[in-house]
C-alpha positions in Angstrom: 94.8 112.9 92.6 93.3 111.0 89.5 90.3 109.7 90.0 89.9 105.5 89.5 88.0 106.0 86.7 90.8 107.6 84.8 93.7 105.8 86.3 95.6 103.8 83.7 96.3 100.2 83.6 99.7 98.8 83.8 101.3 95.3 83.2 103.9 93.3 85.0 105.6 90.2 84.1 106.7 88.3 87.3 110.1 85.9 87.2 107.9 83.1 86.7 106.7 84.9 83.5 103.3 85.7 84.3 101.8 88.9 82.9 99.6 90.7 85.2 97.4 93.7 84.3 97.0 96.4 87.2 95.8 99.5 88.5 97.7 101.8 91.0 95.9 104.7 92.6 96.9 106.9 95.7 100.2 108.1 97.2 103.0 105.6 97.3 103.4 103.8 100.7 105.9 101.5 102.1 102.7 99.4 103.1 100.5 99.6 100.2 96.9 97.8 99.8 96.2 94.7 97.3 93.0 94.9 96.2 91.5 91.2 95.2 88.0 91.5 93.1 84.8 89.2 93.4 84.2 86.1 91.1 84.3 87.2 87.3 85.7 90.9 88.4 88.3 92.6 86.3 90.0 96.1 87.1 86.4 97.8 86.0 84.3 96.4 88.8 85.8 98.1 91.6 83.6 100.6 93.0 85.2 104.3 92.1 84.1 106.0 95.0 85.5 103.3 97.4 88.7 103.4 95.6 89.2 107.0 95.4 88.1 107.3 99.0 91.0 105.0 100.5 93.4 106.4 98.1 93.3 109.1 99.8 94.9 108.0 102.7 96.8 104.9 101.2 98.0 103.4 98.0 96.3 100.6 96.6 97.4 98.4 94.0 94.4 96.4 92.2 95.6 93.4 89.9 93.5 91.0 87.6 93.6 87.6 88.2 95.6 85.2 85.6 93.4 84.8 82.8 91.0 87.6 83.9 91.0 91.0 81.9 94.2 92.3 80.6 96.2 89.6 82.5 98.2 86.7 80.5 97.7 82.8 81.5 94.6 80.8 82.4 92.6 81.2 85.2 93.6 78.8 88.3 91.8 76.0 89.0 91.7 76.6 92.8 91.3 79.4 95.3 95.0 78.2 96.4 96.4 78.3 92.9 94.8 82.3 92.5 96.5 83.1 96.2 100.2 81.8 95.1 99.9 84.0 91.5 99.0 86.9 93.7 101.9 86.2 96.0 104.2 86.0 93.1 102.6 89.2 92.0 103.4 91.4 95.1 106.8 89.7 95.2 107.5 90.8 91.6 106.4 94.6 93.2 109.4 94.5 95.3 107.0 94.8 98.3 107.8 93.2 101.5 104.6 93.5 103.3 101.3 94.4 102.3 97.5 95.2 103.6 94.7 92.9 101.7 91.1 94.4 100.7 89.4 91.2 99.5 85.9 91.4 98.4 83.8 88.2 98.1 86.1 85.7 96.0 88.6 87.9 96.8 88.6 87.4 100.5 88.6 83.7 99.5 91.7 84.2 98.1 93.1 86.9 100.8 92.7 84.3 103.4 94.8 81.9 101.5 97.5 84.6 101.1 97.3 85.1 104.8 97.4 81.4 105.2 100.4 80.8 102.8 102.6 83.5 103.9 101.4 85.0 106.9 104.5 87.5 107.4 103.3 89.2 104.1 100.4 90.6 105.5 100.0 93.7 108.1 96.2 94.1 107.9 93.1 92.6 106.0 90.0 93.7 105.3 87.6 90.9 104.3 84.1 92.0 103.1 81.4 90.1 101.7 83.0 86.9 102.2 83.2 83.8 104.4 85.6 81.2 106.1 86.9 78.5 103.7 84.2 75.5 103.6 81.5 77.9 104.7 78.0 77.5 105.1 76.2 77.9 101.6 79.3 78.9 99.8 78.7 75.8 97.7 75.7 77.5 96.3 77.1 80.0 94.7 77.3 78.4 91.0 73.4 77.7 91.5 72.6 81.0 92.8 74.9 82.7 90.0 73.1 80.9 87.3 70.0 81.3 88.2 70.2 85.0 89.0 72.3 85.1 85.5 69.0 83.9 83.7 67.1 86.1 85.2 69.0 89.1 84.2 68.9 87.8 81.0 65.1 88.2 80.7 64.9 91.2 82.8 67.5 93.4 80.4 69.6 93.8 83.8 73.0 93.7 85.0 73.3 90.3 87.1 75.0 92.1 90.0 71.4 93.8 90.5 70.2 90.6 91.8 73.3 89.1 93.6 75.1 92.1 95.1 71.9 93.9 96.7 68.6 93.3 98.6 65.2 93.4 96.6 63.8 95.9 99.0 63.2 99.6 97.4 66.2 100.7 99.0 68.3 98.0 97.6 67.3 98.1 94.2 68.1 101.9 94.3 71.5 101.4 95.7 71.8 98.8 92.8 71.6 100.9 90.3 73.7 103.8 92.0 76.4 101.0 92.2 76.3 100.1 88.4 76.3 103.6 87.2 79.5 104.2 89.6 81.5 101.3 88.0 80.1 101.9 84.3 81.4 105.6 84.7 85.0 105.1 82.9 84.7 105.9 79.1 88.1 105.2 77.9 90.8 101.8 78.2 87.9 99.7 79.7 89.4 95.9 80.9 88.2 93.3 79.0 85.3 91.2 80.7 85.9 87.5 81.8 85.7 85.0 79.3 83.2 82.0 80.0 85.9 79.5 80.3 87.7 81.3 83.4 84.4 82.3 85.0 83.6 78.7 85.1 87.1 77.9 86.3 86.6 80.4 88.9 83.2 78.8 89.9 85.0 75.5 90.1 87.3 76.7 92.3 85.3 78.1 95.1 83.0 74.8 95.0 86.1 73.4 95.7 87.0 75.5 98.6 83.7 75.4 99.8 84.2 71.5 100.6 87.7 72.4 102.5 88.4 72.4 106.3 88.5 75.8 107.6 91.9 77.5 108.0 93.5 77.8 111.3 93.9 81.6 112.3 93.7 81.2 115.9 97.4 81.9 116.6 98.1 85.0 114.1 97.7 88.4 115.8 96.8 89.8 112.4 94.4 92.3 112.4 91.3 92.0 110.4 88.4 94.3 109.5 85.5 91.7 108.4 82.4 93.4 106.9 79.3 92.4 105.1 75.9 93.1 104.4 72.9 91.9 106.5 71.6 90.0 103.8 74.2 88.4 101.7 72.5 86.1 99.2 75.9 84.6 97.8 78.0 84.1 101.1 75.1 84.1 103.8 76.0 86.5 106.5 74.9 84.2 109.2 77.0 82.2 110.4 79.6 83.3 107.7 80.6 86.7 108.3 80.4 86.0 112.3 82.6 82.9 112.2 85.2 84.6 110.0 85.3 87.2 112.6 85.6 84.6 115.2 88.7 82.8 113.5 90.7 85.7 114.0 91.5 86.8 117.7 92.3 90.2 116.5 89.2 91.3 114.4 86.6 93.6 114.0 82.9 92.9 112.5 80.7 95.3 110.7 77.3 94.7 109.5 75.3 96.9 107.4 71.6 97.3 107.4 69.3 96.2 104.1 72.5 95.4 102.3 73.5 92.4 100.7 76.8 90.9 99.0 78.1 94.5 98.1 77.1 96.1 101.6 80.4 97.8 101.7 79.9 99.4 98.1 76.3 100.6 98.9 77.5 101.7 102.5 80.5 103.2 100.3 81.1 106.5 102.4 81.1 104.6 106.0 82.7 101.8 104.9 85.7 104.1 103.5 85.8 105.9 106.8 85.9 102.7 108.5 88.6 101.1 106.2 90.7 104.2 106.4 90.6 104.5 110.2 91.6 100.5 110.4 94.1 100.5 107.9 96.0 103.7 109.6 
């Protein structure tokens, strides 16, 4: 199997005339996994170790949001709008049902996809994320801006501060993660523009003020996973409340780990996620 760092980028134009850049990896499947990335993320922000691990048993389809990377259009002004666009993308692929793997803001989008069209989703991995209106989610802009300034002055990638703990282990894991996501040498995706980034931040802020979604009537199996010290979407109470929102859910919390706990504990997460999806 081709590793994710060598997987070519494809494009798809939907009936709504929206162009999506995306990558496909793994064995063709009736129910593939749709990956939804974090705030400001593009196709190169997925941890290749996690993607390759999941692709050993499943097919993954990873799109850029509208207005990001190689996709066309403008960034949606709401999380609900992003979800609608992802649904259009899924239907344009001719898929009748999918699994979702949402990380961070991608977890917000995944929840809205489930809310808008629950029969489209078979299972969901919601990682580094929380429920609509969750505690502290409205602080993402403040936290991101503060960390960005710190990253500029320390000549470090901002994900060092946003995604990992500041323990010795956390710093070491951050360096390893950044090395992995920068391993692709050719045909890298375009970084998000400043306007699209601020639009996504505003969408998150708006989502943080809205009422929680009622998932209580769904039998959808959901795996919620996070680090125990998520600075962006506080683990307590968000991960716990999100797991409680679904009656058929499981919660996994990784120790001495932050927002990107599933990437820090990549081997453990891949095994858990493959078992869950299987």
